[in-house]
C-alpha positions as CSV (number, residue, x, y, z in Angstrom):
1,M,0.0,0.0,0.0
2,L,1.2,3.5,-0.6
3,Q,2.9,5.2,2.3
4,K,1.3,8.4,3.3
5,E,2.9,11.1,5.4
6,R,1.4,13.3,8.0
7,L,2.7,16.9,8.7
8,E,3.2,18.0,12.2
9,I,4.1,21.5,13.4
10,T,6.7,21.6,16.2
11,N,6.9,24.3,18.9
12,Q,9.5,26.2,16.9
13,G,7.0,26.4,14.0
14,E,8.9,23.9,11.8
15,L,7.1,21.3,9.8
16,K,7.9,17.7,10.7
17,Q,6.9,14.7,8.5
18,S,5.9,11.4,10.1
19,P,4.8,8.3,8.3
20,V,1.3,7.0,8.8
21,P,1.4,3.3,9.8
22,E,-0.2,0.9,7.4
23,I,-3.4,-0.8,8.8
24,E,-3.6,-4.5,8.3
25,P,-7.1,-6.0,7.7
26,P,-8.5,-8.5,10.3
27,K,-7.8,-12.2,9.5
28,E,-11.5,-12.9,9.1
29,V,-11.8,-10.6,6.0
30,A,-8.2,-10.7,4.7
31,N,-9.1,-13.3,2.1
32,W,-12.1,-11.2,0.9
33,L,-10.1,-8.1,0.3
34,E,-8.0,-7.4,-2.7
35,K,-5.3,-4.8,-2.5
36,V,-5.6,-2.3,-5.3
37,E,-2.9,0.3,-5.9
38,K,-4.2,3.7,-7.0
39,G,-3.3,4.4,-10.6
40,D,-4.7,4.8,-14.0
41,V,-6.8,1.9,-15.3
42,Y,-7.1,1.5,-19.1
43,L,-9.4,-0.9,-20.8
44,A,-7.8,-2.9,-23.5
45,K,-11.1,-3.4,-25.4
46,P,-14.7,-2.2,-24.8
47,V,-17.0,-4.0,-22.4
48,T,-20.1,-5.4,-24.0
49,D,-23.3,-6.8,-22.7
50,D,-23.4,-10.6,-23.1
51,Q,-27.1,-10.7,-23.9
52,T,-27.6,-7.8,-26.3
53,G,-24.0,-7.2,-27.5
54,Q,-24.4,-3.5,-26.8
55,T,-21.2,-1.6,-25.8
56,L,-21.5,-0.6,-22.2
57,V,-18.1,1.0,-21.4
58,T,-15.3,2.1,-23.8
59,A,-11.8,3.3,-23.0
60,P,-11.7,7.0,-22.4
61,S,-10.2,9.1,-25.1
62,A,-8.1,12.1,-24.1
63,Q,-9.6,15.2,-25.6
64,Q,-7.5,18.3,-26.1
65,P,-10.0,21.2,-25.9
66,K,-9.1,24.7,-27.0
67,I,-8.8,27.1,-24.1
68,V,-10.0,30.6,-24.9
69,L,-8.5,33.2,-22.6
70,P,-10.6,36.1,-21.3
71,L,-8.1,38.7,-22.6
72,T,-7.2,40.0,-26.1
73,R,-3.6,40.4,-27.2
74,G,-3.7,44.2,-26.5
75,Q,-5.3,43.7,-23.0
76,L,-2.7,41.1,-22.2
77,I,0.2,43.4,-23.1
78,A,-1.4,46.3,-21.2
79,G,-2.1,44.1,-18.2
80,L,1.5,43.1,-17.9
81,K,2.5,46.7,-17.7
82,Q,0.3,47.5,-14.7
83,K,1.4,47.6,-11.1
84,M,1.6,44.4,-9.1
85,N,-1.4,45.4,-6.9
86,Q,-3.8,45.6,-9.8
87,A,-6.1,42.7,-10.6
88,I,-5.6,43.0,-14.3
89,R,-1.9,42.3,-13.8
90,W,-2.6,39.1,-12.0
91,L,-5.1,38.0,-14.7
92,A,-2.5,38.8,-17.4
93,E,0.2,36.8,-15.5
94,W,-2.2,33.9,-15.2
95,C,-3.0,34.0,-18.9
96,L,0.7,34.2,-19.8
97,R,1.3,31.2,-17.5
98,L,-1.3,29.1,-19.4
99,I,0.2,30.1,-22.7
100,K,3.6,28.9,-21.6
101,M,2.2,25.7,-20.1
102,Q,0.0,24.7,-23.1
103,P,1.0,26.7,-26.1
104,N,-1.0,24.5,-28.6
105,Q,-4.2,24.5,-26.7
106,V,-4.5,28.1,-25.7
107,E,-5.8,31.0,-27.8
108,L,-6.5,34.6,-26.9
109,K,-9.9,36.2,-27.1
110,S,-10.6,37.7,-30.5
111,N,-11.2,41.5,-30.8
112,P,-14.8,42.4,-30.9
């Protein structure tokens, strides 16, 4: 099972990590339980109904949606020139961050 950690704050204000002990199931139910590690599960082929032959579950397909930012190019440039205590500056920084993280999926709002 995955080891999880717990954060504790000491008297000096420092963070201290301590591992959480793993809990073993009782012997009566140990054979009923199956350990499953968390992770991505992918279906090799679609699951179909035995009686009707209808597809019930298919493997998920990753979609890459286009993200339309709330600022135009001019607003983005003007926002980056504002002072740090202005909300438009933070919005412009956030938009710039998205552009850097996902350049192919992000587009700026078109001029009206």
